[in-house]
GURO-462872 format. One record per residue (C-alpha): residue number from 1; residue in three letters; y, x, z. Coordinates in steps of 0.25 Angstrom, whole numbers, always signed. Example, Ala and Ser with C-alpha at 12.3 -4.5 7.8 and 13.67 -1.06 7.14 Angstrom:
  resi  resn     yy     xx     zz
     1   ALA    -18    +49    +31
     2   SER     -4    +55    +29
This chain:
  resi  resn     yy     xx     zz
     1   MET   +242    +90    +71
     2   PRO   +235   +102    +77
     3   ASN   +223    +99    +86
     4   GLN   +227    +97   +100
     5   SER   +220    +95   +113
     6   ILE   +225    +82   +119
     7   THR   +223    +79   +134
     8   LYS   +226    +66   +140
     9   GLU   +233    +66   +153
    10   ARG   +225    +60   +165
    11   PRO   +232    +50   +174
    12   SER   +235    +57   +187
    13   GLY   +226    +48   +195
    14   ALA   +214    +49   +186
    15   LYS   +201    +56   +190
    16   ARG   +195    +67   +182
    17   SER   +181    +62   +177
    18   THR   +169    +70   +181
    19   SER   +161    +75   +169
    20   PRO   +146    +71   +169
    21   PHE   +143    +86   +169
    22   LEU   +151    +88   +182
    23   ILE   +144    +76   +188
    24   ARG   +130    +81   +185
    25   LEU   +134    +95   +190
    26   ASN   +140    +90   +203
    27   GLN   +127    +82   +205
    28   GLU   +117    +93   +202
    29   THR   +111   +101   +214
    30   ASP   +101   +109   +207
    31   CYS   +106   +123   +205
    32   ARG    +98   +125   +191
    33   ALA   +102   +111   +186
    34   PHE   +117   +113   +190
    35   PHE   +119   +126   +182
    36   GLN   +110   +121   +171
    37   LEU   +120   +109   +170
    38   ILE   +132   +119   +169
    39   ARG   +125   +128   +159
    40   ASN   +122   +116   +150
    41   GLU   +136   +110   +151
    42   ALA   +143   +123   +148
    43   CYS   +134   +126   +136
    44   GLN   +137   +112   +130
    45   ARG   +152   +113   +133
    46   LEU   +154   +128   +128
    47   GLU   +143   +128   +117
    48   THR   +137   +140   +123
    49   GLU   +123   +146   +124
    50   LEU   +123   +148   +139
    51   ALA   +132   +146   +151
    52   SER   +130   +151   +165
    53   VAL   +137   +151   +178
    54   PHE   +137   +163   +187
    55   LEU   +140   +162   +202
    56   LEU   +146   +173   +210
    57   ASP   +139   +178   +222
    58   LYS   +150   +185   +230
    59   GLY   +141   +192   +240
    60   ARG   +133   +199   +230
    61   GLN   +144   +200   +219
    62   GLU   +134   +194   +209
    63   LEU   +135   +183   +199
    64   TRP   +123   +174   +198
    65   PHE   +118   +164   +189
    66   PRO   +111   +152   +196
    67   LEU   +101   +149   +185
    68   GLN    +89   +159   +183
    69   GLU    +89   +166   +169
    70   ASN    +75   +170   +165
    71   GLY    +69   +168   +179
    72   GLN    +80   +176   +186
    73   MET    +93   +174   +193
    74   LEU   +104   +181   +186
    75   ARG   +114   +189   +196
    76   LEU   +125   +198   +190
    77   ASP   +134   +208   +197
    78   ALA   +147   +200   +198
    79   ARG   +155   +212   +193
    80   LEU   +148   +214   +180
    81   GLY   +148   +207   +166
    82   LEU   +157   +196   +160
    83   ALA   +154   +187   +171
    84   GLY   +158   +197   +182
    85   ASN   +171   +200   +174
    86   CYS   +174   +185   +174
    87   ILE   +172   +185   +189
    88   ALA   +181   +197   +191
    89   THR   +192   +193   +182
    90   GLY   +191   +178   +184
    91   ASP   +194   +176   +169
    92   VAL   +187   +168   +158
    93   LEU   +179   +177   +149
    94   ASN   +177   +174   +134
    95   VAL   +169   +185   +128
    96   SER   +166   +184   +113
    97   ASP   +157   +196   +112
    98   VAL   +149   +198   +125
    99   GLN   +141   +210   +120
   100   ALA   +153   +218   +117
   101   ASP   +160   +215   +130
   102   ASP   +158   +227   +140
   103   ARG   +158   +217   +152
   104   PHE   +146   +210   +148
   105   PHE   +133   +213   +156
   106   THR   +121   +214   +147
   107   GLY   +111   +211   +158
   108   ILE   +114   +196   +157
   109   ASP   +109   +195   +143
   110   LEU    +96   +203   +147
   111   HIS    +94   +193   +159
   112   THR    +97   +180   +150
   113   LYS    +91   +186   +138
   114   ARG   +103   +181   +130
   115   ARG   +113   +188   +122
   116   THR   +127   +185   +126
   117   ARG   +137   +184   +115
   118   THR   +149   +176   +120
   119   LEU   +153   +173   +134
   120   LEU   +163   +164   +141
   121   ALA   +164   +166   +157
   122   VAL   +173   +158   +166
   123   PRO   +174   +161   +181
   124   LEU   +170   +150   +191
   125   ARG   +181   +148   +202
   126   MET   +182   +140   +215
   127   ALA   +194   +132   +218
   128   SER   +200   +144   +225
   129   GLY   +199   +152   +212
   130   GLU   +188   +161   +217
   131   ILE   +177   +164   +207
   132   PHE   +163   +160   +210
   133   GLY   +156   +162   +197
   134   VAL   +157   +163   +182
   135   PHE   +153   +153   +171
   136   GLU   +148   +159   +158
   137   ALA   +146   +153   +144
   138   ILE   +138   +162   +134
   139   ASN   +137   +162   +119
   140   LYS   +146   +152   +113
   141   LYS   +137   +145   +102
   142   GLY   +142   +151    +89
   143   LYS   +155   +157    +93
   144   ILE   +163   +163   +104
   145   PHE   +169   +155   +116
   146   SER   +183   +149   +113
   147   PRO   +195   +147   +122
   148   ARG   +191   +132   +122
   149   ASP   +177   +137   +128
   150   GLU   +185   +144   +139
   151   LYS   +192   +131   +143
   152   LEU   +179   +123   +142
   153   ALA   +172   +134   +151
   154   GLN   +183   +134   +161
   155   ALA   +183   +118   +161
   156   LEU   +168   +119   +164
   157   VAL   +169   +129   +175
   158   ASP   +180   +121   +182
   159   GLU   +170   +109   +182
   160   ILE   +158   +117   +187
   161   SER   +166   +126   +197
   162   ILE   +165   +116   +209
   163   PRO   +150   +112   +207
   164   LEU   +147   +126   +205
   165   GLN   +153   +130   +218
   166   LYS   +145   +119   +225
   167   ILE   +131   +123   +219
   168   GLN   +134   +137   +222
   169   ARG   +136   +134   +237
   170   MET   +124   +125   +236
   171   GLU   +116   +137   +230
   172   GLN   +122   +147   +241
   173   LEU   +118   +137   +252
   174   GLN   +104   +136   +246
   175   HIS   +102   +150   +244
   176   GLU   +107   +153   +259
   177   ARG    +97   +142   +264
   178   HIS    +86   +149   +256
   179   ARG    +90   +163   +262
   180   LEU    +91   +157   +276
   181   GLU    +77   +150   +275
   182   HIS    +71   +163   +269
   183   GLU    +77   +171   +281
   184   ASN    +73   +161   +291
   185   ALA    +59   +161   +286
   186   GLN    +59   +177   +286
   187   LEU    +64   +177   +300
   188   TRP    +54   +167   +305
   189   LYS    +43   +175   +299
   190   GLU    +48   +187   +306
   191   VAL    +50   +180   +319
   192   GLU    +36   +174   +318
   193   GLY    +30   +187   +315
   194   ARG    +38   +194   +326
   195   PHE    +33   +184   +336
   196   SER    +19   +181   +331
   197   THR     +6   +186   +338
   198   LYS     +8   +199   +329
   199   SER    +19   +203   +339
   200   LEU     +9   +203   +350
   201   LEU     +5   +217   +349
   202   GLY     -9   +222   +355
   203   ASN    -23   +223   +351
   204   SER    -29   +222   +365
   205   LEU    -39   +211   +369
   206   PRO    -28   +203   +378
   207   MET    -18   +204   +366
   208   GLN    -29   +199   +356
   209   ARG    -32   +187   +366
   210   LEU    -17   +184   +367
   211   VAL    -14   +183   +352
   212   ARG    -27   +175   +350
   213   VAL    -22   +164   +360
   214   ILE     -8   +164   +353
   215   ASP    -16   +162   +339
   216   GLN    -24   +151   +345
   217   ILE    -13   +143   +349
   218   GLN     -3   +146   +338
   219   ASP     -4   +132   +331
   220   SER     -2   +125   +344
   221   SER    +10   +122   +353
   222   VAL     +3   +123   +367
   223   ASP    +11   +128   +379
   224   VAL     +7   +142   +383
   225   LEU     +9   +150   +396
   226   ILE    +10   +165   +394
   227   THR     +8   +174   +406
   228   GLY     +9   +189   +408
   229   GLU    +17   +200   +414
   230   ASN    +31   +203   +411
   231   GLY    +32   +211   +397
   232   THR    +19   +206   +391
   233   GLY    +25   +199   +380
   234   LYS    +25   +184   +385
   235   GLU    +37   +180   +376
   236   LEU    +31   +187   +364
   237   VAL    +18   +179   +366
   238   ALA    +27   +166   +367
   239   LYS    +34   +169   +354
   240   ALA    +21   +172   +347
   241   LEU    +16   +159   +352
   242   HIS    +28   +152   +347
   243   TYR    +30   +159   +333
   244   SER    +15   +157   +330
   245   SER    +15   +142   +333
   246   PRO    +20   +130   +325
   247   ARG    +33   +131   +333
   248   ALA    +37   +144   +327
   249   ARG    +49   +139   +319
   250   HIS    +55   +132   +331
   251   PRO    +62   +138   +344
   252   PHE    +56   +148   +353
   253   VAL    +64   +146   +366
   254   ALA    +62   +156   +378
   255   ILE    +67   +155   +392
   256   ASN    +65   +164   +404
   257   CYS    +63   +155   +416
   258   ALA    +65   +167   +425
   259   ALA    +79   +170   +419
   260   LEU    +86   +157   +423
   261   PRO    +90   +152   +437
   262   ASP    +83   +139   +442
   263   ASN    +96   +131   +440
   264   LEU    +97   +134   +425
   265   ILE    +82   +134   +421
   266   GLU    +81   +119   +419
   267   SER    +94   +118   +410
   268   GLU    +89   +130   +402
   269   LEU    +75   +123   +400
   270   PHE    +79   +109   +399
   271   GLY    +94   +109   +395
   272   ILE   +105   +102   +402
   273   GLY   +114    +90   +399
   274   ARG   +129    +90   +396
   275   GLY   +137    +88   +409
   276   THR   +125    +90   +418
   277   ALA   +135   +100   +426
   278   THR   +150   +103   +424
   279   GLY   +152   +110   +411
   280   VAL   +138   +110   +407
   281   ASP   +135   +107   +392
   282   ALA   +122   +101   +387
   283   ARG   +111   +112   +384
   284   ILE    +97   +110   +378
   285   GLY    +86   +118   +386
   286   LYS    +76   +127   +381
   287   PHE    +65   +116   +380
   288   GLU    +74   +109   +370
   289   GLN    +78   +121   +363
   290   ALA    +63   +124   +361
   291   HIS    +60   +110   +354
   292   GLN    +49   +112   +344
   293   GLY    +48   +126   +348
   294   THR    +43   +134   +360
   295   LEU    +49   +136   +374
   296   PHE    +45   +149   +381
   297   LEU    +47   +149   +396
   298   ASP    +46   +163   +400
   299   GLU    +44   +166   +415
   300   ILE    +39   +151   +417
   301   GLY    +34   +156   +431
   302   ASP    +49   +157   +436
   303   LEU    +53   +143   +433
   304   GLY    +57   +134   +445
   305   LEU    +48   +123   +449
   306   LYS    +58   +112   +445
   307   ALA    +60   +118   +431
   308   GLN    +44   +119   +430
   309   ALA    +43   +104   +433
   310   LYS    +53   +101   +421
   311   VAL    +46   +111   +412
   312   LEU    +33   +104   +415
   313   ARG    +39    +90   +412
   314   VAL    +43    +96   +398
   315   LEU    +30   +102   +395
   316   GLN    +23    +88   +399
   317   GLU    +33    +79   +392
   318   ARG    +40    +88   +382
   319   VAL    +54    +82   +386
   320   VAL    +65    +89   +393
   321   GLU    +77    +84   +401
   322   PRO    +89    +92   +401
   323   VAL    +96    +94   +415
   324   GLY   +105    +83   +418
   325   GLU    +99    +74   +407
   326   ARG    +89    +63   +408
   327   LYS    +85    +61   +393
   328   PRO    +72    +69   +390
   329   ILE    +72    +77   +377
   330   SER    +59    +79   +370
   331   VAL    +55    +93   +366
   332   ASN    +43    +99   +358
   333   ILE    +41   +112   +363
   334   ARG    +30   +123   +366
   335   VAL    +31   +130   +380
   336   LEU    +27   +144   +382
   337   ALA    +28   +149   +396
   338   ALA    +27   +163   +401
   339   THR    +26   +170   +415
   340   ASN    +23   +183   +421
   341   THR    +20   +176   +435
   342   ASN     +6   +170   +439
   343   LEU     +9   +155   +438
   344   GLU     -4   +152   +445
   345   GLU     +1   +159   +457
   346   ALA    +15   +153   +456
   347   ILE     +8   +139   +456
   348   LYS     +1   +142   +469
   349   LYS    +14   +146   +475
   350   GLY    +21   +133   +471
   351   MET    +30   +141   +461
   352   PHE    +24   +135   +448
   353   ARG    +19   +121   +444
   354   GLU     +5   +121   +441
   355   ASP     +6   +109   +431
   356   LEU    +16   +117   +423
   357   TYR     +7   +129   +424
   358   TYR     -4   +122   +417
   359   ARG     +5   +115   +408
   360   LEU    +11   +128   +402
   361   LYS     -3   +135   +402
   362   VAL     -9   +127   +390
   363   VAL    -12   +141   +385
   364   HIS    -11   +153   +393
   365   ILE     -8   +167   +387
   366   GLN     -8   +180   +396
   367   THR     +0   +192   +390
   368   PRO     -7   +204   +394
   369   ALA     -1   +216   +402
   370   LEU     +1   +229   +395
   371   ARG     -8   +236   +404
   372   GLU    -19   +226   +400
   373   ILE    -19   +230   +386
   374   PRO    -18   +245   +386
   375   ALA    -23   +246   +372
   376   ASP    -11   +239   +366
   377   ILE     -1   +249   +373
   378   PRO     -2   +259   +361
   379   LEU     +1   +248   +351
   380   LEU    +12   +242   +359
   381   ALA    +18   +255   +362
   382   ASN    +18   +260   +348
   383   TYR    +24   +246   +343
   384   PHE    +36   +247   +353
   385   LEU    +38   +261   +350
   386   ASP    +39   +259   +335
   387   GLN    +48   +247   +337
   388   HIS    +58   +254   +346
   389   CYS    +58   +266   +337
   390   LYS    +62   +257   +326
   391   ASP    +72   +250   +334
   392   ALA    +79   +263   +338
   393   GLY    +78   +269   +324
   394   LYS    +69   +280   +328
   395   PRO    +56   +285   +321
   396   ARG    +43   +280   +326
   397   LYS    +36   +287   +337
   398   LYS    +22   +289   +342
   399   ILE    +16   +289   +356
   400   SER     +8   +301   +360
   401   SER     -6   +298   +365
   402   ALA     -3   +303   +379
   403   ALA    +10   +294   +380
   404   MET     +2   +282   +375
   405   ARG     -9   +285   +386
   406   ARG     +3   +284   +396
   407   LEU     +7   +271   +390
   408   VAL     -7   +265   +390
   409   GLU     -9   +270   +405
   410   TYR     +3   +263   +410
   411   GLY     +3   +249   +416
   412   TRP    +15   +244   +410
   413   PRO    +20   +234   +420
   414   GLY    +31   +230   +411
   415   ASN    +21   +228   +400
   416   ILE    +24   +227   +385
   417   ARG    +39   +226   +388
   418   GLN    +39   +239   +396
   419   LEU    +30   +246   +385
   420   GLY    +41   +242   +375
   421   ASN    +52   +247   +383
   422   GLU    +45   +261   +385
   423   MET    +43   +262   +370
   424   LYS    +57   +259   +368
   425   ARG    +61   +270   +377
   426   LEU    +52   +280   +370
   427   ALA    +57   +276   +357
   428   VAL    +71   +279   +361
   429   MET    +69   +291   +370
   430   VAL    +58   +299   +363
   431   ARG    +63   +307   +351
   432   ALA    +50   +313   +347
   433   ALA    +40   +306   +337
   434   THR    +29   +306   +348
   435   ILE    +31   +300   +362
   436   GLN    +24   +309   +372
   437   GLU    +19   +306   +386
   438   ASP    +31   +312   +392
   439   ALA    +40   +302   +386
   440   ILE    +33   +290   +392
   441   ASP    +41   +285   +404
   442   ASN    +38   +292   +417
   443   SER    +35   +279   +425
   444   ILE    +25   +275   +414
   445   LYS    +18   +288   +415
   446   ARG    +18   +289   +430
   447   THR    +13   +275   +432
   448   ALA     +2   +277   +422
   449   GLN     -3   +289   +429
   450   ASN     -2   +283   +443
   451   ALA     -9   +270   +438
   452   ASN    -21   +279   +433
   453   VAL    -22   +286   +446
   454   ALA    -21   +273   +455
   455   GLU    -31   +267   +446
   456   GLY    -41   +278   +447
   457   GLY    -38   +283   +461
   458   ALA    -43   +297   +465
   459   ARG    -57   +293   +460
   460   ARG    -53   +292   +445
   461   SER    -49   +304   +437
   462   LEU    -39   +304   +426
   463   PRO    -50   +304   +415
   464   ASP    -56   +292   +421
   465   ILE    -43   +284   +421
   466   LEU    -40   +288   +406
   467   GLY    -54   +285   +402
   468   GLN    -54   +271   +407
   469   LEU    -40   +269   +400
   470   GLU    -46   +275   +387
   471   GLU    -58   +266   +388
   472   GLN    -49   +253   +390
   473   ILE    -40   +257   +378
   474   ILE    -52   +259   +369
   475   LYS    -58   +246   +373
   476   GLU    -44   +239   +370
   477   MET    -42   +246   +357
   478   LEU    -56   +242   +352
   479   VAL    -53   +228   +355
   480   ALA    -39   +229   +348
   481   CYS    -46   +235   +336
   482   GLN    -57   +225   +335
   483   PHE    -67   +235   +339
   484   ASN    -65   +243   +326
   485   GLN    -67   +257   +331
   486   VAL    -60   +264   +319
   487   ARG    -47   +257   +322
   488   THR    -49   +258   +337
   489   ALA    -50   +273   +336
   490   GLU    -38   +274   +327
   491   GLN    -30   +266   +337
   492   LEU    -34   +275   +348
   493   GLY    -31   +288   +340
   494   ILE    -46   +293   +340
   495   SER    -57   +294   +331
   496   ARG    -68   +284   +329
   497   GLN    -78   +294   +335
   498   GLY    -69   +296   +347
   499   LEU    -68   +281   +349
   500   ILE    -83   +280   +349
   501   LYS    -85   +292   +359
   502   LYS    -75   +285   +368
   503   ILE    -82   +271   +367
   504   ASN    -95   +278   +371
   505   ARG    -88   +286   +382
   506   TYR    -82   +274   +389
   507   HIS    -95   +265   +386
   508   ILE    -86   +255   +379
   509   ARG    -96   +244   +374
   510   VAL    -89   +240   +361
   511   LYS    -98   +228   +358
   512   GLU    -97   +222   +371
   513   LEU    -82   +224   +371
   514   ARG    -81   +217   +357
   515   ASP    -89   +205   +362
   516   GLU    -81   +204   +374
   517   VAL    -68   +204   +366
   518   TYR    -73   +194   +356
   519   ASP    -78   +185   +366
   520   SER    -65   +184   +373
   521   LEU    -57   +180   +361
């Protein structure tokens, strides 16, 4: 009788036994071990030198091999080669002479350092029939792949299809997690860099002192009171304090106390319980939102006395009670408060609690007004101008010396915010490469001129007024350049000999100025 393959019928209720190979494959979670297990099993079943699984990356239209070959991850164009043809047609490929086949991509042999003679390729399919990869067996030992090998390969592919989809999803999730972690680390690096002390521009002595204070307390979580006029960068200082502290990776929550009415400020700060009023849902307050991080209370001087009492209790006990609730909630926060008002005067008038003032003022930082740091105006003006030109897609511009003199002479009641807005206007309105004096806003030019006249009165001439201003700027620039006269002259746009002449003309005692600066730091 001829040889026949006899298959016994399985009882309808019997379960198909799971092979030891498939059990091990389903239990394996390590990607390298998983694919190595498939490779070993395929080589044994098909008596082949090598077996591989290529997975389809639809987004990049590439086939990739999960195991590295010669230290590199193999990725191929999914439209090329025998594997690409198998993906495109969905057919089983059995090639007896690979080197003679025009579809063969020779780059694979160069990558694997192996000569491919025979090849069997079977598409990997999902239950829906969609192809998600291709299985390849290479170089049948001593002969070509037979139709029986095709059936064995298809049976193996059917076994490994579901475990492959599972491991592929796991790898995709892990890859996505690594990508998000990398992006998150990059974003944090950018955020911390953007709001570090490097963002506090200025080389004047007041700015050096401000940065020094922040550096001194960067490893602590002490509460800080920041005072200064509007537009002097108090929130920027608060962010520098937060992002240079151990709390940098935790929330920075800001609230403007002046922007909320008295009947809402408590629920915003401390939260509110469900059902406290008709239709009101439970909501956590800013203190709780800032847990483990920093709460920035801007315009703290505008906070009502009732809310002040509750803030004081939180600062003392580090617990909050939402409106309508009696159960206290512990919070671990750092509080930074800012105001442009004189709190000591407010205390005298009974408008601010003295105990809260001293509780907030563990460390006090005063942000200088722009008129107090005239040597920083050129640096700030050029920085803002460059930024706004870049944002507007316009080429960089320069500020003429006459225009810069007007900017330095002006009192800037709106401080840095006002200077930034003026540079934004000039970046958009001026088409020339250099901003001349006539482009400066008339109110700035007029106020600067009037201020000079008012300060000097009839007894002071214009050269005297300008000379006093020039002397002040030279002193500030000497401090900013750490008394390096070459750098100072470069920053001022004059020669070193010209700087020395001006130092002598104004009787600037450089040694005494240096000693005064270093003693104050």
